[in-house]
C-alpha positions as CSV (number, residue, x, y, z in Angstrom):
1,M,86.8,120.3,104.3
2,T,86.8,123.2,102.6
3,P,85.3,126.6,104.4
4,T,82.5,128.2,102.2
5,A,80.7,131.1,102.9
6,S,77.0,131.5,104.1
7,S,74.4,133.4,102.1
8,S,75.1,136.5,103.3
9,D,75.2,140.0,101.6
10,Q,78.6,140.4,102.4
11,E,81.2,137.7,101.4
12,P,83.9,136.9,104.1
13,K,87.4,138.0,103.4
14,T,88.8,134.4,101.7
15,D,92.3,135.6,101.5
16,V,95.1,136.6,103.8
17,D,97.4,139.4,103.8
18,F,100.5,138.9,106.1
19,G,101.1,143.1,106.0
20,L,105.0,142.3,105.6
21,D,105.9,144.2,102.3
22,E,107.8,147.4,104.0
23,Y,109.5,144.3,106.5
24,D,112.1,142.5,106.3
25,A,114.2,139.9,107.8
26,D,117.9,137.8,108.1
27,E,117.7,134.9,105.2
28,Q,117.2,131.9,107.2
29,I,113.7,133.6,108.8
30,Y,112.9,134.9,105.7
31,L,113.1,131.2,103.9
32,D,111.5,129.5,106.8
33,F,108.7,132.0,106.7
34,Y,108.4,131.1,103.1
35,R,108.6,127.4,102.8
36,Q,106.5,126.9,105.9
37,V,103.5,129.7,105.6
38,A,104.3,131.9,102.1
39,V,104.5,129.3,99.6
40,R,101.0,128.4,99.8
41,E,99.4,132.1,101.0
42,D,96.8,132.4,98.3
43,M,95.4,128.7,99.9
44,L,95.4,130.0,103.2
45,V,92.0,131.0,104.6
46,P,91.8,133.8,107.6
47,L,89.3,132.1,109.6
48,A,90.3,134.2,112.4
49,E,93.1,136.9,112.7
50,H,94.1,139.7,115.1
51,H,96.4,142.7,114.9
52,T,97.9,144.5,118.0
53,A,99.2,148.4,117.9
54,D,102.6,147.2,118.6
55,G,103.5,144.8,115.6
56,D,102.1,141.5,116.5
57,S,99.1,139.7,114.2
58,Y,97.4,136.2,114.6
59,Y,96.0,133.9,112.5
60,V,93.6,130.6,112.3
61,L,94.2,129.8,108.6
62,F,92.6,126.6,107.0
63,D,95.2,125.6,104.5
64,R,93.1,124.1,101.3
65,T,96.6,122.3,100.7
66,A,96.0,120.1,103.0
67,T,94.0,117.5,101.0
68,Y,96.2,117.1,98.4
69,G,99.5,116.5,100.8
70,L,99.7,113.1,103.2
71,P,96.7,111.8,104.5
72,G,95.2,112.4,107.8
73,D,97.6,116.0,107.9
74,P,96.1,118.9,109.6
75,Q,94.0,121.5,108.1
76,Y,94.7,124.3,110.1
77,V,97.7,126.8,110.6
78,A,98.0,129.2,113.6
79,V,100.5,131.6,112.8
80,H,102.1,134.5,115.1
81,L,103.5,137.4,113.2
82,H,105.9,140.0,115.3
83,R,106.8,142.7,113.5
84,N,109.6,145.3,114.9
85,Q,108.3,148.5,113.7
86,K,111.6,150.7,114.3
87,K,113.8,148.1,112.3
88,R,111.0,147.3,110.0
89,T,111.9,143.4,110.7
90,F,110.1,140.4,111.2
91,A,109.8,137.0,113.2
92,F,107.3,134.3,113.4
93,E,105.8,131.3,114.9
94,Q,103.7,128.7,113.0
95,S,102.1,125.0,114.2
96,P,99.7,123.0,111.6
97,L,97.1,121.8,114.1
98,P,93.9,119.4,113.3
99,L,91.0,121.6,114.9
100,P,90.6,125.3,114.9
101,A,90.1,125.3,118.6
102,M,93.8,123.9,118.9
103,A,94.7,126.7,116.8
104,Q,93.1,129.6,119.0
105,S,94.3,128.0,121.8
106,W,98.3,128.0,120.6
107,L,97.5,131.7,119.9
108,I,96.3,132.3,123.1
109,H,99.0,131.0,124.9
110,R,101.4,133.4,122.6
111,G,100.1,136.0,123.6
112,C,96.7,136.7,121.4
113,P,93.4,138.0,123.8
114,A,91.2,134.9,123.7
115,D,87.9,137.4,123.0
116,A,90.1,138.8,120.2
117,I,90.6,135.5,117.9
118,G,86.7,134.3,117.5
119,I,86.4,131.6,114.3
120,N,84.5,133.7,111.5
121,T,81.1,131.7,111.8
122,E,80.7,132.5,108.1
123,L,83.3,130.1,107.3
124,G,82.9,126.5,107.8
125,P,80.4,123.9,109.1
126,Q,78.0,125.2,112.0
127,P,78.6,124.0,115.6
128,A,76.0,121.2,115.8
129,D,74.6,121.7,119.3
130,E,75.8,123.3,122.7
131,V,78.2,120.6,123.8
132,T,80.3,121.4,120.8
133,R,80.4,125.0,121.8
134,A,81.1,124.2,124.9
135,L,84.0,121.8,124.5
136,E,85.5,124.2,122.0
137,V,85.6,127.1,124.0
138,R,87.6,124.8,126.9
139,L,90.1,123.5,124.5
140,A,90.5,127.3,123.5
141,G,90.9,128.1,126.7
142,D,92.6,125.1,128.4
143,G,94.7,123.7,125.5
144,D,97.9,124.0,127.0
145,H,97.3,121.9,129.6
146,F,97.3,118.7,126.9
147,A,100.3,117.7,124.3
148,M,99.1,116.1,120.9
149,G,100.6,112.6,120.3
150,Y,98.6,111.7,117.0
151,S,95.6,113.1,114.9
152,Y,94.0,112.5,111.2
153,T,92.0,114.4,109.3
154,R,89.9,112.5,106.5
155,D,88.2,114.9,103.8
156,D,86.0,112.3,102.4
157,P,82.4,113.9,102.2
158,D,80.8,110.4,103.5
159,D,83.0,110.6,106.5
160,T,84.5,114.1,107.3
161,V,86.1,113.4,110.3
162,T,89.4,114.2,112.4
163,V,90.7,112.6,115.5
164,V,93.1,113.6,118.2
165,A,95.0,111.8,120.8
166,L,96.3,114.2,123.6
167,R,97.9,113.3,126.7
168,A,97.7,115.6,129.8
169,L,101.4,117.5,130.7
170,D,100.5,116.4,134.4
171,E,100.3,112.4,134.4
172,R,98.2,112.6,137.7
173,A,95.2,114.3,135.9
174,P,92.3,112.0,135.6
175,S,92.0,110.3,132.4
176,P,95.6,111.3,131.2
177,F,95.1,110.6,127.7
178,R,92.0,112.0,126.6
179,V,90.4,111.9,122.3
180,L,88.8,114.6,120.7
181,V,86.5,113.6,117.4
182,E,85.3,116.4,115.1
183,E,82.4,114.8,112.8
184,V,81.4,116.8,109.8
185,D,77.7,116.5,108.1
186,T,78.2,117.5,105.2
187,A,74.4,117.6,104.0
188,A,73.7,119.9,107.3
189,W,76.8,121.5,107.2
190,T,77.4,120.7,110.8
191,R,80.0,119.6,113.1
192,T,79.9,117.9,116.5
193,L,83.0,118.0,118.7
194,R,82.8,115.2,121.5
195,E,86.1,114.1,124.1
196,G,86.9,110.3,125.9
197,G,88.9,109.9,128.5
198,F,91.7,106.7,128.6
199,A,94.2,105.8,131.1
200,T,96.3,104.9,128.2
201,A,98.4,105.7,125.4
202,Q,97.6,102.4,123.4
203,E,94.0,102.6,124.6
204,A,93.3,106.1,123.2
205,L,95.1,105.2,120.1
206,Q,93.5,102.0,119.5
207,W,90.0,103.9,119.9
208,C,91.3,106.6,117.1
209,Y,92.4,103.8,114.6
210,G,89.3,102.0,115.4
211,R,87.1,105.0,114.6
212,L,88.8,105.6,111.3
213,S,88.4,101.9,110.3
214,G,84.5,101.9,111.6
215,T,85.1,99.2,114.3
216,A,85.2,101.9,117.6
217,G,82.5,101.7,119.7
218,P,81.5,104.7,122.0
219,L,83.9,107.2,123.8
220,P,84.6,106.6,127.2
221,P,83.8,109.0,129.4
222,V,86.5,111.3,130.6
223,R,86.6,111.0,134.6
224,P,85.8,114.0,137.0
225,A,89.0,115.2,138.8
226,T,88.2,114.6,142.9
227,S,89.0,117.0,145.2
228,S,92.4,115.6,146.5
229,T,93.2,115.1,142.9
230,R,92.6,118.9,142.3
231,Q,94.9,120.1,145.1
232,D,97.6,117.7,144.4
233,L,97.9,119.1,140.8
234,L,101.6,120.4,141.0
235,P,103.8,120.0,137.9
236,K,106.1,116.7,137.8
237,A,107.8,115.0,135.4
238,A,106.1,115.0,132.0
239,A,103.5,112.1,131.1
240,P,104.9,109.5,128.7
241,R,104.6,110.5,125.3
242,L,102.2,108.9,122.7
243,P,104.0,107.7,119.5
244,G,103.7,109.5,116.2
245,R,101.1,108.6,113.7
246,P,102.4,104.9,111.9
247,R,103.7,105.8,108.0
């Protein structure tokens, strides 16, 4: 699902510059950055980026190489660069993620101001409705409440869809397992994002597999939190992990 520019007078930026020409790193960091990020630099489209005066940079990137990789691989990459301006060295973190809002959340919880990492509206499909917009905003803000267990992105023009299964970090949360499904209308060039709630990991994964095979029913709603649940949501042991994607 390659982002394309809208018909504006000025073409949006479609290449990324990490600004590291005058910076160095130890051999392992340098090699890791090259292998994980820079090797495909000319295929990364910056959907959002923010730079601070003290040398930090945050990027939401669309990876155009993902469509040629393993089926289902995430197509977005979040990158956090930290430059030591006195020593002229750098360090980095990166994470492949299936949805732009999840990449925003990852960066926000590593110090990026939430209002500074908005997605470029001239790239990619537009939100189809207010439900999509509201869910994306919430996901960007509270994405650290959940851990991703499974995702699959299909970029077939006839069925462009991403499914994501999440688990709540607090096992007492209502609907402790969630499914996000983003569907793209390639004719209208719009996207819809919806969320469903499940009691078990198996139910969440079965729905994802069903959506990909065309047999899933409607997403079940997320159970609302009761007043007693809200008061009692204190940290406890981690919820059971979702299994990874079957190979």
